[in-house]
C-alpha positions as CSV (number, residue, x, y, z in Angstrom):
1,X,21.0,-7.3,-12.7
2,X,19.8,-9.7,-10.2
3,X,19.9,-7.1,-7.2
4,X,18.0,-4.9,-9.5
5,X,15.5,-7.5,-10.2
6,X,14.9,-8.3,-6.5
7,X,14.6,-4.6,-5.9
8,X,11.8,-4.4,-8.4
9,X,10.2,-7.3,-6.5
10,X,10.4,-5.6,-3.3
11,X,9.0,-2.4,-4.9
12,X,6.0,-4.4,-6.4
13,X,5.4,-6.1,-3.1
14,X,5.5,-2.7,-1.3
15,X,2.9,-1.5,-3.7
16,X,0.7,-4.4,-3.4
17,X,1.0,-4.0,0.5
18,X,0.0,-0.3,0.3
19,X,-2.7,-1.2,-2.0
20,X,-4.1,-3.8,0.4
21,X,-3.8,-1.3,3.4
22,X,-5.5,1.4,1.4
23,X,-8.3,-0.6,0.2
24,X,-9.1,-2.1,3.7
25,X,-9.0,1.5,5.2
26,X,-11.3,2.6,2.4
27,X,-13.6,-0.5,2.8
28,X,-13.8,0.0,6.7
29,X,-14.3,3.8,6.2
30,X,-17.2,3.2,3.6
31,X,-18.7,0.7,5.9
32,X,-18.5,2.9,9.1
33,X,-20.0,5.7,6.8
34,X,-22.9,3.5,5.7
35,X,-23.7,2.5,9.4
36,X,-23.6,6.2,10.4
37,X,-25.8,7.1,7.6
38,X,-28.3,4.3,8.4
39,X,-28.4,5.5,12.1
40,X,-29.1,9.0,10.7
41,X,-32.0,8.0,8.6
42,X,-33.7,6.1,11.3
43,X,-33.3,9.2,13.5
44,X,-34.8,11.2,10.8
45,X,-37.7,9.1,10.2
46,X,-38.3,9.2,14.1
47,X,-38.2,12.9,14.0
48,X,-40.7,13.0,10.9
49,X,-42.9,10.7,12.9
50,X,-42.7,13.0,16.0
51,X,-43.4,16.1,14.0
52,X,-46.5,14.4,12.4
53,X,-47.7,13.5,16.0
54,X,-46.9,17.1,17.2
55,X,-48.6,18.5,14.2
56,X,-51.9,17.0,15.2
57,X,-51.4,17.8,19.0
58,X,-51.1,14.1,19.7
59,X,-53.2,11.2,18.6
60,X,-55.7,8.9,20.3
61,X,-55.5,5.2,20.6
62,X,-57.3,2.7,22.2
63,X,-56.2,2.0,25.9
64,X,-55.0,-1.6,26.2
65,X,-52.6,-3.5,28.5
66,X,-49.7,-2.3,26.4
67,X,-50.8,1.1,25.8
68,X,-52.1,2.7,29.1
69,X,-52.8,6.5,29.8
70,X,-49.5,8.5,30.1
71,X,-49.5,9.9,33.5
72,X,-46.8,12.4,32.7
73,X,-49.0,14.1,30.0
74,X,-50.6,17.2,31.5
75,X,-53.7,17.6,29.2
76,X,-57.3,17.8,30.3
77,X,-58.3,15.9,27.4
78,X,-55.8,13.0,27.9
79,X,-58.4,10.4,28.1
80,X,-61.7,10.0,26.2
81,X,-64.7,7.8,25.6
82,X,-65.8,7.3,22.3
83,X,-69.0,5.0,21.6
84,X,-68.0,2.9,24.7
85,X,-64.3,2.8,23.7
86,X,-61.6,4.3,26.1
87,X,-59.0,6.3,24.2
88,X,-55.9,7.9,25.4
89,X,-53.9,10.6,23.7
90,X,-50.2,9.6,22.6
91,X,-47.8,12.5,22.4
92,X,-44.6,12.3,20.5
93,X,-42.3,10.9,23.4
94,X,-44.7,8.2,24.2
95,X,-45.1,7.3,20.5
96,X,-41.3,7.2,20.1
97,X,-41.1,4.7,23.0
98,X,-43.7,2.5,21.6
99,X,-42.1,2.2,18.2
100,X,-38.7,1.7,19.8
101,X,-40.2,-1.4,21.9
102,X,-41.7,-2.6,18.8
103,X,-38.4,-2.2,16.6
104,X,-36.4,-3.9,19.4
105,X,-38.4,-7.0,19.0
106,X,-38.3,-7.4,15.4
107,X,-35.0,-5.6,13.9
108,X,-32.2,-5.7,16.5
109,X,-32.3,-2.0,16.5
110,X,-33.0,-0.1,19.9
111,X,-34.4,3.5,20.3
112,X,-34.3,5.4,23.6
113,X,-35.4,8.8,24.3
114,X,-33.2,10.3,27.0
115,X,-32.8,13.6,28.7
116,X,-30.9,15.0,31.7
117,X,-34.0,16.3,33.2
118,X,-36.8,14.1,31.9
119,X,-40.5,14.4,32.7
120,X,-40.5,10.6,32.8
121,X,-37.9,8.8,35.0
122,X,-37.6,6.0,32.6
123,X,-36.4,8.6,30.2
124,X,-33.2,9.2,32.4
125,X,-30.0,8.5,30.4
126,X,-27.5,5.6,30.9
127,X,-23.9,6.3,31.4
128,X,-23.0,6.6,27.7
129,X,-26.0,8.8,27.0
130,X,-25.3,11.0,30.0
131,X,-21.8,11.7,28.7
132,X,-23.2,12.6,25.2
133,X,-25.7,14.9,26.5
134,X,-23.4,16.6,28.9
135,X,-21.0,17.1,25.9
136,X,-23.9,18.5,23.9
137,X,-24.4,21.0,26.6
138,X,-20.8,21.9,26.9
139,X,-19.7,21.9,23.2
140,X,-22.8,22.8,21.4
141,X,-22.5,19.9,19.2
142,X,-25.9,17.8,19.0
143,X,-24.5,14.6,17.4
144,X,-22.4,11.6,18.3
145,X,-21.8,8.1,16.8
146,X,-19.2,5.5,17.6
147,X,-18.6,1.6,17.6
148,X,-18.7,0.0,20.9
149,X,-18.0,-3.5,22.2
150,X,-19.9,-5.6,24.8
151,X,-18.4,-9.2,25.4
152,X,-18.3,-10.7,21.9
153,X,-20.9,-8.2,20.6
154,X,-20.2,-5.1,18.6
155,X,-22.6,-2.4,18.1
156,X,-23.1,0.9,16.7
157,X,-24.4,3.7,19.1
158,X,-25.7,7.0,17.8
159,X,-27.3,9.8,19.5
160,X,-28.7,13.3,18.3
161,X,-30.1,16.1,20.3
162,X,-33.8,17.1,20.1
163,X,-34.4,20.9,20.4
164,X,-37.4,22.3,22.2
165,X,-40.1,23.6,19.9
166,X,-43.1,25.5,20.6
167,X,-45.4,22.5,21.0
168,X,-42.7,20.9,23.5
169,X,-42.9,23.7,25.9
170,X,-46.4,22.9,27.0
171,X,-45.1,19.9,28.9
172,X,-41.5,20.8,29.5
173,X,-41.9,24.4,30.4
174,X,-42.1,23.5,34.1
175,X,-38.6,22.0,33.9
176,X,-37.2,25.4,33.1
177,X,-36.8,24.7,29.2
178,X,-36.9,27.5,26.7
179,X,-37.4,27.4,22.9
180,X,-34.3,26.0,21.0
181,X,-32.8,24.3,24.1
182,X,-31.7,20.7,23.9
183,X,-34.4,18.6,25.7
184,X,-32.5,15.4,25.3
185,X,-31.8,13.2,22.4
186,X,-32.8,9.9,20.7
187,X,-30.2,7.3,21.3
188,X,-29.9,4.6,18.6
189,X,-28.2,1.2,19.0
190,X,-27.6,-1.0,15.8
191,X,-26.4,-4.4,16.9
192,X,-24.0,-6.5,15.0
193,X,-23.7,-4.0,12.0
194,X,-22.4,-5.7,8.8
195,X,-18.5,-5.9,8.7
196,X,-16.3,-4.9,6.0
197,X,-15.5,-7.8,3.6
198,X,-11.8,-7.7,3.9
199,X,-10.8,-11.4,2.9
200,X,-11.7,-11.0,-0.7
201,X,-9.6,-7.9,-1.1
202,X,-6.6,-9.5,0.5
203,X,-7.2,-12.8,-1.5
204,X,-7.5,-10.7,-4.8
205,X,-4.4,-8.6,-4.0
206,X,-2.5,-11.8,-3.2
207,X,-3.3,-13.3,-6.4
208,X,-2.4,-10.1,-8.3
209,X,0.9,-9.8,-6.2
210,X,1.9,-13.4,-7.0
211,X,1.1,-13.2,-10.6
212,X,3.2,-10.1,-10.7
213,X,6.1,-11.3,-9.0
214,X,6.0,-14.4,-11.3
215,X,5.9,-12.1,-14.5
216,X,8.6,-9.9,-13.0
217,X,10.9,-12.7,-12.1
218,X,10.3,-14.4,-15.5
219,X,10.8,-11.2,-17.5
220,X,13.7,-10.2,-15.3
221,X,15.6,-13.5,-16.0
222,X,14.9,-13.4,-19.6
223,X,16.2,-9.8,-19.6
224,X,19.3,-11.1,-17.6
225,X,19.9,-13.8,-20.1
226,X,19.6,-11.4,-23.1
227,X,21.8,-8.9,-21.4
228,X,24.4,-11.7,-20.8
229,X,24.3,-12.4,-24.6
230,X,24.4,-8.9,-25.6
231,X,27.4,-8.3,-23.1
232,X,29.2,-11.4,-24.1
233,X,28.9,-10.4,-27.8
234,X,30.0,-6.9,-27.0
235,X,33.2,-8.0,-25.1
236,X,33.9,-11.3,-26.5
237,X,35.4,-12.3,-29.9
238,X,32.5,-14.3,-31.8
239,X,35.1,-16.5,-33.6
240,X,37.7,-17.5,-30.7
241,X,35.4,-16.8,-27.6
242,X,38.2,-14.8,-25.9
243,X,37.8,-11.1,-25.0
244,X,37.9,-8.6,-28.0
245,X,39.9,-5.4,-28.2
246,X,37.0,-3.5,-26.6
247,X,37.1,-5.4,-23.5
248,X,40.9,-5.4,-23.5
249,X,40.9,-1.6,-23.5
250,X,38.8,-1.6,-20.3
251,X,40.8,-4.3,-18.6
252,X,44.2,-3.0,-19.3
253,X,43.3,0.4,-17.9
254,X,42.2,-1.2,-14.6
255,X,45.4,-3.4,-14.4
256,X,47.5,-0.4,-15.0
257,X,45.9,1.5,-12.3
258,X,46.3,-1.4,-9.9
259,X,50.0,-2.0,-10.8
260,X,50.8,1.7,-10.4
261,X,49.2,1.6,-7.0
262,X,51.2,-1.4,-5.9
263,X,54.3,-0.1,-7.6
264,X,54.8,-3.6,-9.4
265,X,56.3,-4.5,-12.8
266,X,53.9,-4.7,-15.7
267,X,54.6,-6.8,-18.9
268,X,52.9,-7.1,-22.3
269,X,53.2,-9.7,-25.1
270,X,52.1,-8.9,-28.6
271,X,51.5,-12.1,-30.7
272,X,51.1,-12.6,-34.4
273,X,50.6,-15.7,-36.5
274,X,53.2,-16.1,-39.1
275,X,52.2,-16.0,-42.9
276,X,48.5,-16.2,-42.0
277,X,47.3,-14.6,-45.2
278,X,49.1,-17.2,-47.1
279,X,47.6,-19.9,-44.8
280,X,44.1,-18.5,-45.7
281,X,44.9,-18.5,-49.4
282,X,46.2,-22.1,-49.3
283,X,43.8,-23.8,-47.0
284,X,40.6,-21.5,-47.2
285,X,39.0,-19.3,-44.6
286,X,37.2,-22.3,-42.9
287,X,40.5,-23.8,-41.9
288,X,41.9,-20.3,-41.1
289,X,39.0,-19.8,-38.7
290,X,39.7,-23.3,-36.9
291,X,43.5,-22.4,-36.6
292,X,42.7,-19.1,-35.0
293,X,40.4,-20.8,-32.5
294,X,43.1,-23.2,-31.8
295,X,45.9,-20.6,-31.3
296,X,43.4,-18.6,-29.0
297,X,42.6,-21.6,-26.9
298,X,46.5,-22.6,-26.7
299,X,47.3,-19.0,-25.5
300,X,44.5,-18.9,-23.0
301,X,45.5,-22.4,-21.5
302,X,49.2,-21.2,-21.2
303,X,48.2,-18.5,-18.9
304,X,48.2,-19.9,-15.4
305,X,47.7,-17.1,-13.2
306,X,44.3,-15.5,-12.8
307,X,45.6,-11.8,-13.2
308,X,47.1,-12.7,-16.8
309,X,44.9,-11.9,-19.5
310,X,44.6,-12.5,-23.4
311,X,42.5,-11.0,-26.1
312,X,42.1,-10.9,-29.9
313,X,43.7,-7.7,-30.9
314,X,43.3,-7.8,-34.7
315,X,42.7,-10.3,-37.5
316,X,45.5,-12.9,-36.6
317,X,47.0,-10.7,-33.7
318,X,46.6,-11.3,-29.8
319,X,47.8,-9.5,-26.9
320,X,48.6,-10.7,-23.5
321,X,48.9,-8.6,-20.4
322,X,50.6,-9.7,-17.2
323,X,50.5,-7.6,-14.0
324,X,53.0,-8.1,-11.5
325,X,55.4,-9.8,-14.0
326,X,59.0,-8.8,-14.5
327,X,61.1,-9.3,-17.6
328,X,62.2,-12.9,-16.8
329,X,58.6,-14.0,-16.1
330,X,57.4,-12.4,-19.5
331,X,60.1,-14.1,-21.5
332,X,59.4,-17.4,-19.8
333,X,55.8,-17.3,-20.9
334,X,56.8,-16.1,-24.4
335,X,59.0,-19.2,-24.7
336,X,56.1,-21.4,-23.6
337,X,53.7,-19.9,-26.1
338,X,56.0,-20.5,-29.0
339,X,56.6,-24.1,-28.0
340,X,52.7,-24.7,-27.2
341,X,51.8,-23.3,-30.7
342,X,54.5,-25.5,-32.5
343,X,53.1,-28.6,-30.7
344,X,49.5,-28.0,-32.2
345,X,51.4,-29.3,-35.6
346,X,49.0,-27.4,-37.8
347,X,50.5,-27.8,-41.3
348,X,51.4,-24.7,-43.3
349,X,53.2,-25.5,-46.5
350,X,53.4,-21.9,-47.4
351,X,55.1,-20.6,-44.5
352,X,58.6,-19.1,-45.0
353,X,59.5,-20.3,-41.7
354,X,58.7,-24.2,-41.4
355,X,56.1,-26.4,-42.8
356,X,53.7,-25.7,-39.7
357,X,51.8,-22.6,-38.2
358,X,54.1,-20.6,-36.1
359,X,53.8,-17.4,-33.9
360,X,56.1,-14.3,-33.5
361,X,56.0,-12.4,-30.2
362,X,56.9,-9.0,-29.0
363,X,57.7,-8.6,-25.3
364,X,58.0,-5.3,-23.3
365,X,58.2,-4.7,-19.5
366,X,57.9,-1.5,-17.4
367,X,59.0,-1.4,-13.7
368,X,57.8,2.3,-13.6
369,X,54.5,2.0,-15.4
370,X,53.3,5.3,-17.0
371,X,49.6,6.3,-16.6
372,X,49.4,6.1,-20.6
373,X,49.3,2.6,-21.1
374,X,49.7,3.1,-24.9
375,X,53.5,3.4,-24.4
376,X,54.0,0.0,-23.3
377,X,51.6,-1.2,-26.0
378,X,53.9,0.5,-28.7
379,X,57.0,-0.9,-27.2
380,X,55.6,-4.5,-27.4
381,X,54.5,-3.6,-31.0
382,X,58.0,-2.6,-32.0
383,X,59.5,-5.7,-30.4
384,X,57.0,-7.9,-32.5
385,X,58.1,-6.0,-35.7
386,X,61.8,-6.9,-34.7
387,X,60.8,-10.7,-34.3
388,X,59.2,-10.6,-37.7
389,X,62.3,-8.9,-39.3
390,X,64.5,-11.4,-37.5
391,X,63.1,-14.6,-39.0
392,X,59.9,-15.1,-37.3
393,X,58.7,-17.9,-35.0
394,X,60.6,-16.1,-32.1
395,X,60.3,-13.5,-29.6
396,X,62.0,-10.1,-29.1
397,X,62.3,-8.2,-26.0
398,X,62.0,-4.4,-26.3
399,X,65.2,-2.6,-25.3
């Protein structure tokens, strides 16, 4: 039972371990998906902003130290003067760069418009962007996202390609681009993305696991105790606390097989208390129960070898099996039993043998034991009947 209990504990620990692993994987997966979705949302916002700019054919802003005319913009109306204020046209790429610079200062998120053949040299790709853009050209995919580390910092990098639209060709046509070609892409860096909170999951599972193990062990030991009680009640006589007839039937079968395998003699003693009905009628059943307990304990104490075994076979009847015991050994034990029962000095004034409780015994021995152990039991029973007939308080050996 304890092995089964430990097995259940191990299974429970395995389930908790699998649950921890599964939850950690799920949390990390969900966190990664959230970061990826954030990058995609930022990219979509940038694309919408660029489309708005493109739909207005660029927008004019005041020329400042931070916003100077775009020398790469080929437009006759790039720079204008309005009421003494100098204005310059901002195209989608220039606006994306300025928004990126502003965002980098405030939110820890970087944008970069990059292409393999850019109009503006500063829009040339770094090593990671170049690998991604080349992959876009080879595989036809236009999206890539992954977590990267740099020193102690971790960041998520995402890039998605930008396809050439009709409004883009005005500037990029000279580079040989056609409609729907991948001009480049917007690269996004999200620094120190939020990490998955694993510790609460592990702590929660450990608490559940420990509580579960405690419940399993507590319930298991309760079950073991209950099983022991039930097993004891099923196999031991409630009054005398020695094995009952049911347990005896299982035990003798095992001992007979062993004796046959070893080719050893096998002996059985059938014992019956003389005139026990008269004893109960004279002294009452309470006294009778005490006498049965005393006789059972005496028989049990008389047996010296671990292999010898006794059981309560009936009301006042007991049976003893002695593996690897020949006739002489069985008779010697029978004599000891008669003597030890007499030494109890239990008064029995209605006995037709003498004024104390006595025992009659039937002894049988087999040197070549039959697989059907009932035969030797019948021989011992016949010998007991003969002992009763010959005056009681004695033993008879079956011949």
